[in-house]
C-alpha positions as a printed Julia matrix, in Angstrom:
421×3 Matrix{Float64}:
  20.76  -10.26  -27.62
  17.74  -12.51  -27.08
  18.91  -13.18  -23.52
  19.08   -9.43  -22.87
  15.53   -8.92  -24.1
  14.24  -11.35  -21.47
  15.3    -8.97  -18.71
  13.74   -5.68  -17.63
  15.64   -2.36  -17.36
  17.11   -1.47  -14.0
  14.53   -0.3   -11.48
  11.48   -2.06  -12.95
  10.29   -5.64  -12.69
   7.57   -8.09  -13.65
   4.84   -8.99  -11.18
   3.02  -12.23  -11.93
   1.12  -15.22  -10.63
   0.51  -15.29   -6.85
   2.29  -11.99   -6.2
   0.1   -10.24   -8.74
  -2.98  -11.74   -7.09
  -1.83  -10.53   -3.65
  -1.26   -7.07   -5.05
  -4.74   -7.01   -6.59
  -6.25   -8.17   -3.31
  -4.55   -5.4    -1.32
  -5.53   -2.78   -3.89
  -9.14   -3.93   -3.76
  -9.22   -3.67    0.05
  -7.71   -0.18    0.04
 -10.05    0.96   -2.72
 -13.0    -0.25   -0.66
 -11.88    2.0     2.23
 -11.65    5.0    -0.09
 -15.14    4.26   -1.35
 -16.48    4.02    2.2
 -15.37    7.61    2.81
 -17.12    8.84   -0.31
 -14.09    9.26   -2.58
 -14.66    8.9    -6.32
 -12.12    7.57   -8.8
 -10.13    9.75  -11.16
  -7.51    8.71  -13.73
  -4.82   11.01  -15.09
  -2.29   10.36  -17.91
   0.88    8.42  -17.24
   2.88   11.22  -18.87
   2.29   14.97  -18.88
   3.97   18.21  -19.91
   7.19   18.86  -17.99
   5.83   22.16  -16.62
   3.24   20.28  -14.54
   6.12   19.08  -12.35
   8.6    21.95  -12.65
  10.4    23.68   -9.79
   7.62   26.25   -9.33
   5.21   23.44   -8.55
   7.51   22.18   -5.81
   7.74   18.56   -6.88
  10.88   16.47   -7.54
  14.0    17.84   -9.2
  14.38   17.66  -12.96
  17.19   15.09  -12.8
  14.86   12.63  -11.06
  12.33   12.67  -13.9
  12.14   10.5   -17.01
  11.89   13.05  -19.84
  11.22   12.68  -23.56
   9.84   14.71  -26.48
   6.74   14.54  -28.64
   6.66   15.27  -32.39
   6.17   18.98  -31.68
   9.3    19.04  -29.54
   7.36   19.54  -26.29
   9.14   18.16  -23.23
   7.09   15.41  -21.59
   7.73   13.45  -18.4
   6.52   10.2   -16.91
   4.69   11.44  -13.81
   6.96   11.34  -10.74
   4.12   12.3    -8.4
   0.34   11.9    -8.59
  -0.74   15.05   -6.72
   0.2    17.72   -9.32
  -1.66   15.71  -11.96
  -4.77   15.62   -9.78
  -4.42   19.35   -9.08
  -4.2    20.13  -12.8
  -7.24   17.99  -13.52
  -9.31   19.58  -10.74
  -8.38   23.1   -11.93
  -9.55   22.14  -15.44
 -12.79   20.27  -14.74
 -13.89   21.71  -11.38
 -12.74   25.3   -11.74
 -16.05   26.75  -10.49
 -16.76   24.17   -7.79
 -16.57   25.48   -4.22
 -17.89   22.41   -2.42
 -15.66   19.65   -1.0
 -14.38   17.3    -3.69
 -13.22   13.82   -2.7
 -11.15   12.08   -5.36
  -9.23    8.79   -5.24
  -6.73    7.28   -7.63
  -4.54    4.35   -8.51
  -1.55    4.71  -10.81
   2.15    4.19  -11.34
   4.77    6.86  -10.71
   8.31    7.0   -12.06
  11.42    8.34  -10.32
  14.86    8.17  -11.9
  16.66    7.05   -8.73
  20.39    6.58   -8.58
  21.23    2.97   -9.3
  23.08    2.43   -6.01
  19.94    3.19   -3.99
  18.41   -0.16   -4.95
  14.93    1.35   -5.22
  12.27    0.7    -7.83
  11.93    3.47  -10.38
   8.31    2.49  -11.08
   5.9     2.2    -8.16
   2.17    1.72   -7.81
   0.41    4.29   -5.66
  -3.13    4.56   -4.35
  -4.39    7.62   -2.59
  -6.99   10.31   -2.07
  -7.29   14.08   -2.33
  -9.82   16.27   -0.51
 -10.24   19.61   -2.3
 -12.01   22.79   -1.08
 -11.83   21.97    2.63
  -9.32   23.76    4.87
 -10.66   22.45    8.19
  -8.81   20.45   10.86
 -11.37   17.7    10.21
 -10.09   17.44    6.64
  -6.52   17.07    7.91
  -7.64   14.38   10.32
  -9.64   12.54    7.66
  -6.51   11.9     5.6
  -4.71   10.43    8.63
  -7.74    8.36    9.64
  -8.16    6.98    6.13
  -4.49    6.02    5.96
  -4.87    4.13    9.23
  -7.97    2.33    7.94
  -6.18    1.47    4.69
  -3.25   -0.07    6.58
  -5.62   -2.07    8.77
  -7.59   -3.26    5.74
  -4.38   -4.37    4.03
  -3.59   -6.56    7.05
  -1.03   -4.46    8.91
  -1.37   -4.18   12.68
   2.01   -2.88   13.86
   2.46    0.58   12.35
   2.47    4.26   13.29
   1.64    7.56   11.67
   4.11   10.4    12.33
   2.53   13.86   12.07
   4.44   17.05   11.41
   3.71   20.66   10.42
   5.34   22.4     7.46
   4.24   25.77    8.86
   6.29   25.24   12.03
   9.47   24.79   10.01
   8.62   27.67    7.63
   7.93   29.98   10.56
  11.46   29.46   11.82
  13.09   29.72    8.39
  11.26   32.96    7.53
  12.35   34.57   10.8
  15.92   33.33   10.53
  18.42   35.9     9.33
  20.6    33.62    7.24
  21.51   33.07    3.59
  19.59   30.66    1.39
  22.64   28.44    1.28
  22.68   28.18    5.08
  18.93   27.5     5.16
  19.38   24.69    2.63
  22.07   23.2     4.85
  19.79   23.44    7.88
  17.03   21.73    5.88
  19.39   18.89    5.0
  20.51   18.41    8.61
  16.92   18.37    9.86
  15.82   15.93    7.16
  18.73   13.58    7.92
  18.44   14.02   11.72
  22.07   15.15   11.77
  22.32   16.79   15.2
  26.15   16.98   15.14
  26.2    18.67   11.75
  23.59   21.16   12.98
  25.62   21.97   16.08
  28.77   22.61   14.06
  26.92   24.76   11.53
  25.21   26.92   14.17
  28.41   27.44   16.14
  29.68   29.71   13.36
  26.44   31.63   12.84
  25.07   34.71   14.56
  21.36   34.39   15.43
  18.86   34.9    18.21
  19.19   32.43   21.05
  15.55   31.32   20.73
  16.11   30.11   17.15
  19.5    28.61   17.95
  17.97   26.63   20.81
  15.04   25.34   18.8
  17.29   24.26   15.91
  19.61   22.46   18.32
  16.63   20.64   19.84
  14.86   19.96   16.54
  15.59   16.25   16.56
  14.03   15.97   20.02
  10.69   17.42   18.93
   9.23   13.95   18.56
   6.81   11.99   20.69
   3.22   11.88   21.85
   0.91   14.86   22.16
   2.68   16.12   25.3
   5.68   17.03   23.13
   3.62   19.86   21.62
   3.66   21.65   24.99
   7.45   21.54   24.97
   7.52   22.99   21.45
   5.24   25.85   22.5
   7.76   26.96   25.11
  10.67   26.98   22.68
   9.38   29.81   20.51
   6.9    32.68   20.61
   6.87   32.92   16.81
   3.16   33.42   15.87
   3.42   31.18   12.8
   4.95   28.37   14.83
   2.37   28.77   17.59
  -0.48   28.61   15.04
   1.03   25.45   13.54
   1.08   23.75   16.95
  -2.49   24.86   17.67
  -3.59   23.26   14.4
  -1.97   19.96   15.37
  -3.81   20.04   18.68
  -7.12   20.51   16.85
  -6.38   17.58   14.56
  -5.49   15.43   17.56
  -8.88   16.16   19.12
 -10.57   14.82   15.98
  -8.37   11.72   16.02
  -9.43   11.08   19.61
 -13.09   11.13   18.59
 -12.33    8.3    16.17
 -10.32    6.43   18.81
  -7.21    6.48   16.6
  -4.84    8.51   18.78
  -2.98    5.3    19.67
  -1.65    5.06   16.12
  -0.03    8.51   15.93
   3.07   10.35   17.08
   4.16   13.93   16.45
   7.4    14.91   14.72
   8.0    18.64   14.29
  11.37   17.79   12.81
   9.63   16.31    9.77
  10.45   18.2     6.58
   9.1    17.0     3.27
  10.83   16.2     0.0
   8.06   18.03   -1.86
   7.99   21.8    -1.33
   4.3    22.27   -2.09
   3.1    21.21    1.39
   1.76   24.16    3.38
   0.46   22.73    6.64
   0.1    19.34    8.23
   2.31   16.55    6.84
   2.23   12.89    7.84
   3.94    9.61    7.06
   3.08    6.0     7.78
   5.77    3.57    8.98
   5.95   -0.12    9.76
   8.84   -2.51   10.3
  10.3    -4.48    7.41
  10.7    -1.47    5.12
  13.39    1.17    4.99
  11.12    4.15    4.44
   7.56    5.4     4.82
   4.88    3.29    3.15
   2.41    6.18    3.07
   2.82    9.94    2.81
   0.47   12.9     2.84
  -0.24   16.45    3.85
  -1.92   19.78    3.12
  -1.05   21.73   -0.03
  -3.23   24.85   -0.14
  -1.19   26.71   -2.77
  -0.68   24.0    -5.4
  -3.95   24.36   -7.3
  -3.29   28.09   -7.72
  -0.37   27.07   -9.96
  -3.04   25.85  -12.4
  -5.45   28.73  -11.98
  -7.76   27.61   -9.17
  -7.59   29.02   -5.66
  -8.47   26.09   -3.45
  -7.34   24.4    -0.26
  -6.42   20.72   -0.48
  -5.18   17.81    1.59
  -4.36   14.26    0.57
  -2.19   11.19    0.92
  -0.71    8.35   -1.08
   0.03    4.74   -0.14
   2.95    2.92   -1.79
   1.42   -0.43   -2.67
   4.71   -2.19   -3.47
   6.13   -1.21   -0.08
   2.96   -2.33    1.72
   3.28   -5.74    0.03
   6.93   -5.92    1.03
   6.02   -5.15    4.65
   3.28   -7.79    4.68
   5.69  -10.37    3.3
   8.48   -9.58    5.78
   6.02   -9.63    8.68
   4.67  -13.01    7.52
   1.15  -11.64    7.18
  -0.86  -13.74    4.74
  -3.28  -12.21    2.25
  -6.47  -14.14    1.68
  -6.99  -14.79   -2.03
 -10.3   -16.6    -1.69
 -12.2   -13.89   -3.54
  -9.69  -14.23   -6.38
  -9.72  -18.05   -6.48
 -10.81  -19.61   -9.71
 -11.5   -22.96  -11.32
 -10.18  -24.81  -14.33
 -12.46  -26.8   -16.61
 -10.44  -29.47  -18.39
 -11.86  -31.22  -21.44
 -10.78  -33.23  -24.47
 -11.55  -32.06  -27.99
 -14.28  -34.65  -28.45
 -16.16  -33.15  -25.48
 -16.13  -29.56  -26.78
 -19.88  -29.52  -27.45
 -20.54  -30.13  -23.76
 -17.61  -28.13  -22.39
 -18.47  -24.74  -23.89
 -22.13  -24.62  -22.72
 -20.94  -25.8   -19.29
 -18.29  -23.07  -18.88
 -20.83  -20.44  -20.02
 -23.22  -21.66  -17.32
 -20.5   -21.52  -14.66
 -19.43  -17.99  -15.61
 -23.06  -16.83  -15.65
 -23.3   -18.15  -12.09
 -20.29  -16.01  -11.09
 -17.69  -18.79  -11.0
 -14.31  -17.68  -12.4
 -13.51  -20.5   -14.79
 -10.62  -21.02  -17.2
 -11.44  -23.36  -20.09
  -8.5   -25.6   -20.97
  -8.46  -28.01  -23.9
  -6.22  -30.96  -23.07
  -3.67  -31.93  -25.67
  -2.23  -35.31  -26.48
   1.0   -36.11  -24.71
  -0.05  -34.43  -21.45
  -1.57  -36.47  -18.62
  -4.44  -35.49  -16.36
  -2.01  -35.44  -13.42
   0.17  -32.88  -15.22
  -2.84  -30.63  -15.8
  -3.87  -30.96  -12.15
  -0.36  -29.97  -11.07
  -0.45  -27.0   -13.45
  -3.82  -25.84  -12.11
  -2.67  -26.1    -8.51
   0.45  -24.08   -9.32
  -1.75  -21.4   -10.9
  -3.78  -21.14   -7.71
  -6.95  -22.85   -8.86
  -9.28  -23.59   -5.96
 -11.06  -26.36   -7.82
 -10.44  -28.23  -11.06
 -13.26  -29.77  -13.12
 -12.5   -32.63  -15.49
 -15.14  -33.28  -18.13
 -14.89  -36.78  -19.5
 -17.8   -37.77  -21.71
 -20.96  -37.63  -19.64
 -19.23  -37.23  -16.28
 -17.61  -34.34  -14.39
 -14.96  -35.01  -11.75
 -14.48  -32.18   -9.23
 -11.02  -31.91   -7.63
 -10.8   -29.83   -4.44
  -7.2   -28.57   -4.56
  -7.14  -27.51   -0.91
  -8.3   -30.78    0.65
  -7.25  -33.16   -2.1
 -10.77  -34.66   -2.24
 -12.48  -35.53   -5.5
 -16.06  -36.35   -6.49
 -17.54  -37.55   -9.77
 -21.04  -36.61  -10.95
 -22.95  -36.99  -14.16
 -22.95  -33.94  -16.4
 -26.7   -33.53  -15.83
 -26.32  -33.67  -12.05
 -23.57  -31.07  -12.17
 -25.62  -28.75  -14.4
 -28.54  -28.88  -12.01
 -26.4   -27.45   -9.21
 -26.05  -24.21  -11.19
């Protein structure tokens, strides 16, 4: 039983030591980007009422949620998605605000994945939401910020695929087919199953223009020139408006000089049904799925009583770290480096004032009282393993400074060392 308690449940894991420091470093860099764009932090609860994420909201299915009950028998869920929580919060606290709101967040989400998928059920996400702005510039800002976040994290080889939910919805609304058939079409598009699509359509009666576009759906991918091809495939006004919007967004991306990072994928359909316009995903090699996702969701806040346009994105921190590791990209931890101050019990009167002085000077310092039976060399090895940049050894009236990177050491009197700070 004790052995079992040492392990975590399936789908979750411990993050510690150097990995935890790397994660903190990446989060700090991404948060800095969000701050540069004027986004302000918001925190929402880890669990909420089930209705926040129900089918009307358009989030994940009920079976993918972790559900439990409170003492009043209300059904609660661990949040599977950050966006509905932000939407609820905005509708509550900013109900009368009509100006653009820029909000950023960091939090963990929970998805009850099937065990054979090998995915984490708990993931850390960081992202941003822009409320009360329905402009192409707002769409572009989300894409641009995601690019800047990836660059800040250390990634260089990545791409952002951009799609349009309205293009897909325009075709589905005009298609004279049952809901069951439409669901099958959705599945084939999502899985890029061209053969399945061809077999399905061979038994259906529909206009040639829609048959042709569905058969070519998987080919609607590429640079901006692909949009011209898509225009010629359909005269559907909703589809044409969706393409025109993408062209406007692309013009904004060009002004930033970021067009080299993007491709267009009109065959992109999203797992979440609340997206109403542009959708985008960030990819890099070394991961099996997107490491960032976003889009426009102009109808979601109305579910909570506020009519407002909105666009946002989220970055999956765990997947970014995995990509950095597999691409052998190092993460500088210098800003997180710290020192150890070793002392013996008889030197406590000098050690405590010294560590206070170091911390006041901004030096991250761990105070460690040495015990009998452990050698100085063992403590030095421990400090190096913990990632200490420097180790200070207080011995009577002297302080020996060990540089753990170079292996050099220098001894000074306690008074000389104090005077440096």
